[in-house]
Chimera marker file (.cmm) of the C-alpha trace (Angstrom):
<marker_set name="trace">
<marker id="1" x="14.691" y="-1.587" z="-22.843" r="1" g="1" b="0" radius="0.5"/>
<marker id="2" x="14.502" y="-3.726" z="-19.760" r="1" g="1" b="0" radius="0.5"/>
<marker id="3" x="11.685" y="-6.231" z="-19.553" r="1" g="1" b="0" radius="0.5"/>
<marker id="4" x="9.878" y="-6.561" z="-16.276" r="1" g="1" b="0" radius="0.5"/>
<marker id="5" x="10.154" y="-10.169" z="-15.155" r="1" g="1" b="0" radius="0.5"/>
<marker id="6" x="7.312" y="-9.857" z="-12.686" r="1" g="1" b="0" radius="0.5"/>
<marker id="7" x="3.997" y="-11.399" z="-13.530" r="1" g="1" b="0" radius="0.5"/>
<marker id="8" x="0.973" y="-9.222" z="-14.155" r="1" g="1" b="0" radius="0.5"/>
<marker id="9" x="-0.369" y="-10.329" z="-10.770" r="1" g="1" b="0" radius="0.5"/>
<marker id="10" x="2.820" y="-9.209" z="-9.024" r="1" g="1" b="0" radius="0.5"/>
<marker id="11" x="2.741" y="-5.892" z="-10.883" r="1" g="1" b="0" radius="0.5"/>
<marker id="12" x="-0.883" y="-5.332" z="-9.915" r="1" g="1" b="0" radius="0.5"/>
<marker id="13" x="-0.068" y="-6.110" z="-6.287" r="1" g="1" b="0" radius="0.5"/>
<marker id="14" x="2.830" y="-3.616" z="-6.349" r="1" g="1" b="0" radius="0.5"/>
<marker id="15" x="0.535" y="-0.978" z="-7.889" r="1" g="1" b="0" radius="0.5"/>
<marker id="16" x="-2.071" y="-1.625" z="-5.149" r="1" g="1" b="0" radius="0.5"/>
<marker id="17" x="0.606" y="-0.966" z="-2.506" r="1" g="1" b="0" radius="0.5"/>
<marker id="18" x="1.173" y="2.484" z="-4.035" r="1" g="1" b="0" radius="0.5"/>
<marker id="19" x="-2.491" y="3.504" z="-3.898" r="1" g="1" b="0" radius="0.5"/>
<marker id="20" x="-2.366" y="5.034" z="-0.382" r="1" g="1" b="0" radius="0.5"/>
<marker id="21" x="0.619" y="7.191" z="-1.340" r="1" g="1" b="0" radius="0.5"/>
<marker id="22" x="-1.109" y="8.308" z="-4.517" r="1" g="1" b="0" radius="0.5"/>
<marker id="23" x="-4.280" y="9.126" z="-2.590" r="1" g="1" b="0" radius="0.5"/>
<marker id="24" x="-2.240" y="11.187" z="-0.122" r="1" g="1" b="0" radius="0.5"/>
<marker id="25" x="-0.575" y="13.136" z="-2.897" r="1" g="1" b="0" radius="0.5"/>
<marker id="26" x="-3.941" y="13.747" z="-4.604" r="1" g="1" b="0" radius="0.5"/>
<marker id="27" x="-5.497" y="14.877" z="-1.321" r="1" g="1" b="0" radius="0.5"/>
<marker id="28" x="-2.729" y="17.410" z="-0.763" r="1" g="1" b="0" radius="0.5"/>
<marker id="29" x="-2.901" y="18.694" z="-4.319" r="1" g="1" b="0" radius="0.5"/>
<marker id="30" x="-6.708" y="18.953" z="-4.571" r="1" g="1" b="0" radius="0.5"/>
<marker id="31" x="-7.156" y="20.608" z="-1.177" r="1" g="1" b="0" radius="0.5"/>
<marker id="32" x="-4.064" y="22.746" z="-1.513" r="1" g="1" b="0" radius="0.5"/>
<marker id="33" x="-3.045" y="21.671" z="1.971" r="1" g="1" b="0" radius="0.5"/>
<marker id="34" x="0.287" y="22.542" z="3.441" r="1" g="1" b="0" radius="0.5"/>
<marker id="35" x="1.721" y="20.320" z="6.189" r="1" g="1" b="0" radius="0.5"/>
<marker id="36" x="2.208" y="23.328" z="8.495" r="1" g="1" b="0" radius="0.5"/>
<marker id="37" x="-1.553" y="23.818" z="8.887" r="1" g="1" b="0" radius="0.5"/>
<marker id="38" x="-2.840" y="21.916" z="11.971" r="1" g="1" b="0" radius="0.5"/>
<marker id="39" x="-5.900" y="20.504" z="10.192" r="1" g="1" b="0" radius="0.5"/>
<marker id="40" x="-3.879" y="19.493" z="7.175" r="1" g="1" b="0" radius="0.5"/>
<marker id="41" x="-1.196" y="17.865" z="9.326" r="1" g="1" b="0" radius="0.5"/>
<marker id="42" x="-3.787" y="15.866" z="11.272" r="1" g="1" b="0" radius="0.5"/>
<marker id="43" x="-5.443" y="14.721" z="8.025" r="1" g="1" b="0" radius="0.5"/>
<marker id="44" x="-2.136" y="13.741" z="6.478" r="1" g="1" b="0" radius="0.5"/>
<marker id="45" x="-1.096" y="11.828" z="9.561" r="1" g="1" b="0" radius="0.5"/>
<marker id="46" x="-4.399" y="9.962" z="9.500" r="1" g="1" b="0" radius="0.5"/>
<marker id="47" x="-4.006" y="9.042" z="5.827" r="1" g="1" b="0" radius="0.5"/>
<marker id="48" x="-0.416" y="7.986" z="6.401" r="1" g="1" b="0" radius="0.5"/>
<marker id="49" x="-1.470" y="5.762" z="9.337" r="1" g="1" b="0" radius="0.5"/>
<marker id="50" x="-4.124" y="4.128" z="7.142" r="1" g="1" b="0" radius="0.5"/>
<marker id="51" x="-1.491" y="3.569" z="4.448" r="1" g="1" b="0" radius="0.5"/>
<marker id="52" x="0.858" y="1.951" z="6.970" r="1" g="1" b="0" radius="0.5"/>
<marker id="53" x="-1.930" y="-0.340" z="8.235" r="1" g="1" b="0" radius="0.5"/>
<marker id="54" x="-2.859" y="-1.294" z="4.682" r="1" g="1" b="0" radius="0.5"/>
<marker id="55" x="0.743" y="-2.191" z="3.860" r="1" g="1" b="0" radius="0.5"/>
<marker id="56" x="0.961" y="-4.279" z="7.034" r="1" g="1" b="0" radius="0.5"/>
<marker id="57" x="-2.267" y="-6.107" z="6.131" r="1" g="1" b="0" radius="0.5"/>
<marker id="58" x="-0.986" y="-6.802" z="2.608" r="1" g="1" b="0" radius="0.5"/>
<marker id="59" x="2.322" y="-8.095" z="4.028" r="1" g="1" b="0" radius="0.5"/>
<marker id="60" x="0.439" y="-10.386" z="6.444" r="1" g="1" b="0" radius="0.5"/>
<marker id="61" x="-1.771" y="-11.745" z="3.650" r="1" g="1" b="0" radius="0.5"/>
<marker id="62" x="1.259" y="-12.392" z="1.428" r="1" g="1" b="0" radius="0.5"/>
<marker id="63" x="3.065" y="-14.150" z="4.287" r="1" g="1" b="0" radius="0.5"/>
<marker id="64" x="0.061" y="-16.385" z="5.015" r="1" g="1" b="0" radius="0.5"/>
<marker id="65" x="-0.324" y="-17.257" z="1.332" r="1" g="1" b="0" radius="0.5"/>
<marker id="66" x="3.361" y="-18.196" z="1.128" r="1" g="1" b="0" radius="0.5"/>
<marker id="67" x="3.014" y="-20.346" z="4.255" r="1" g="1" b="0" radius="0.5"/>
<marker id="68" x="-0.018" y="-22.150" z="2.781" r="1" g="1" b="0" radius="0.5"/>
<marker id="69" x="1.865" y="-22.890" z="-0.426" r="1" g="1" b="0" radius="0.5"/>
<marker id="70" x="4.929" y="-24.167" z="1.447" r="1" g="1" b="0" radius="0.5"/>
<marker id="71" x="3.133" y="-26.524" z="3.804" r="1" g="1" b="0" radius="0.5"/>
<marker id="72" x="1.577" y="-29.688" z="2.317" r="1" g="1" b="0" radius="0.5"/>
<marker id="73" x="-2.010" y="-30.226" z="3.338" r="1" g="1" b="0" radius="0.5"/>
<marker id="74" x="-2.619" y="-33.016" z="5.813" r="1" g="1" b="0" radius="0.5"/>
<marker id="75" x="-5.307" y="-35.584" z="4.980" r="1" g="1" b="0" radius="0.5"/>
<link id1="1" id2="2" r="1" g="1" b="0" radius="0.2"/>
<link id1="2" id2="3" r="1" g="1" b="0" radius="0.2"/>
<link id1="3" id2="4" r="1" g="1" b="0" radius="0.2"/>
<link id1="4" id2="5" r="1" g="1" b="0" radius="0.2"/>
<link id1="5" id2="6" r="1" g="1" b="0" radius="0.2"/>
<link id1="6" id2="7" r="1" g="1" b="0" radius="0.2"/>
<link id1="7" id2="8" r="1" g="1" b="0" radius="0.2"/>
<link id1="8" id2="9" r="1" g="1" b="0" radius="0.2"/>
<link id1="9" id2="10" r="1" g="1" b="0" radius="0.2"/>
<link id1="10" id2="11" r="1" g="1" b="0" radius="0.2"/>
<link id1="11" id2="12" r="1" g="1" b="0" radius="0.2"/>
<link id1="12" id2="13" r="1" g="1" b="0" radius="0.2"/>
<link id1="13" id2="14" r="1" g="1" b="0" radius="0.2"/>
<link id1="14" id2="15" r="1" g="1" b="0" radius="0.2"/>
<link id1="15" id2="16" r="1" g="1" b="0" radius="0.2"/>
<link id1="16" id2="17" r="1" g="1" b="0" radius="0.2"/>
<link id1="17" id2="18" r="1" g="1" b="0" radius="0.2"/>
<link id1="18" id2="19" r="1" g="1" b="0" radius="0.2"/>
<link id1="19" id2="20" r="1" g="1" b="0" radius="0.2"/>
<link id1="20" id2="21" r="1" g="1" b="0" radius="0.2"/>
<link id1="21" id2="22" r="1" g="1" b="0" radius="0.2"/>
<link id1="22" id2="23" r="1" g="1" b="0" radius="0.2"/>
<link id1="23" id2="24" r="1" g="1" b="0" radius="0.2"/>
<link id1="24" id2="25" r="1" g="1" b="0" radius="0.2"/>
<link id1="25" id2="26" r="1" g="1" b="0" radius="0.2"/>
<link id1="26" id2="27" r="1" g="1" b="0" radius="0.2"/>
<link id1="27" id2="28" r="1" g="1" b="0" radius="0.2"/>
<link id1="28" id2="29" r="1" g="1" b="0" radius="0.2"/>
<link id1="29" id2="30" r="1" g="1" b="0" radius="0.2"/>
<link id1="30" id2="31" r="1" g="1" b="0" radius="0.2"/>
<link id1="31" id2="32" r="1" g="1" b="0" radius="0.2"/>
<link id1="32" id2="33" r="1" g="1" b="0" radius="0.2"/>
<link id1="33" id2="34" r="1" g="1" b="0" radius="0.2"/>
<link id1="34" id2="35" r="1" g="1" b="0" radius="0.2"/>
<link id1="35" id2="36" r="1" g="1" b="0" radius="0.2"/>
<link id1="36" id2="37" r="1" g="1" b="0" radius="0.2"/>
<link id1="37" id2="38" r="1" g="1" b="0" radius="0.2"/>
<link id1="38" id2="39" r="1" g="1" b="0" radius="0.2"/>
<link id1="39" id2="40" r="1" g="1" b="0" radius="0.2"/>
<link id1="40" id2="41" r="1" g="1" b="0" radius="0.2"/>
<link id1="41" id2="42" r="1" g="1" b="0" radius="0.2"/>
<link id1="42" id2="43" r="1" g="1" b="0" radius="0.2"/>
<link id1="43" id2="44" r="1" g="1" b="0" radius="0.2"/>
<link id1="44" id2="45" r="1" g="1" b="0" radius="0.2"/>
<link id1="45" id2="46" r="1" g="1" b="0" radius="0.2"/>
<link id1="46" id2="47" r="1" g="1" b="0" radius="0.2"/>
<link id1="47" id2="48" r="1" g="1" b="0" radius="0.2"/>
<link id1="48" id2="49" r="1" g="1" b="0" radius="0.2"/>
<link id1="49" id2="50" r="1" g="1" b="0" radius="0.2"/>
<link id1="50" id2="51" r="1" g="1" b="0" radius="0.2"/>
<link id1="51" id2="52" r="1" g="1" b="0" radius="0.2"/>
<link id1="52" id2="53" r="1" g="1" b="0" radius="0.2"/>
<link id1="53" id2="54" r="1" g="1" b="0" radius="0.2"/>
<link id1="54" id2="55" r="1" g="1" b="0" radius="0.2"/>
<link id1="55" id2="56" r="1" g="1" b="0" radius="0.2"/>
<link id1="56" id2="57" r="1" g="1" b="0" radius="0.2"/>
<link id1="57" id2="58" r="1" g="1" b="0" radius="0.2"/>
<link id1="58" id2="59" r="1" g="1" b="0" radius="0.2"/>
<link id1="59" id2="60" r="1" g="1" b="0" radius="0.2"/>
<link id1="60" id2="61" r="1" g="1" b="0" radius="0.2"/>
<link id1="61" id2="62" r="1" g="1" b="0" radius="0.2"/>
<link id1="62" id2="63" r="1" g="1" b="0" radius="0.2"/>
<link id1="63" id2="64" r="1" g="1" b="0" radius="0.2"/>
<link id1="64" id2="65" r="1" g="1" b="0" radius="0.2"/>
<link id1="65" id2="66" r="1" g="1" b="0" radius="0.2"/>
<link id1="66" id2="67" r="1" g="1" b="0" radius="0.2"/>
<link id1="67" id2="68" r="1" g="1" b="0" radius="0.2"/>
<link id1="68" id2="69" r="1" g="1" b="0" radius="0.2"/>
<link id1="69" id2="70" r="1" g="1" b="0" radius="0.2"/>
<link id1="70" id2="71" r="1" g="1" b="0" radius="0.2"/>
<link id1="71" id2="72" r="1" g="1" b="0" radius="0.2"/>
<link id1="72" id2="73" r="1" g="1" b="0" radius="0.2"/>
<link id1="73" id2="74" r="1" g="1" b="0" radius="0.2"/>
<link id1="74" id2="75" r="1" g="1" b="0" radius="0.2"/>
</marker_set>
């Protein structure tokens, strides 16, 4: 068995990144939507766009946190 070397915080962050995809899959399953239906396609595209924006926001936050940790604070 391989041990995951990531911290619990890193694992939680990775799981959070998957939430939009899980929500999309759940939406499709619950509503029985097929991508060839115009309403379904529009809804899926909207959810996918939100997921993309969320991932970009997470990446920006992570980048800013890394920058703060790398730069010493000035008095």
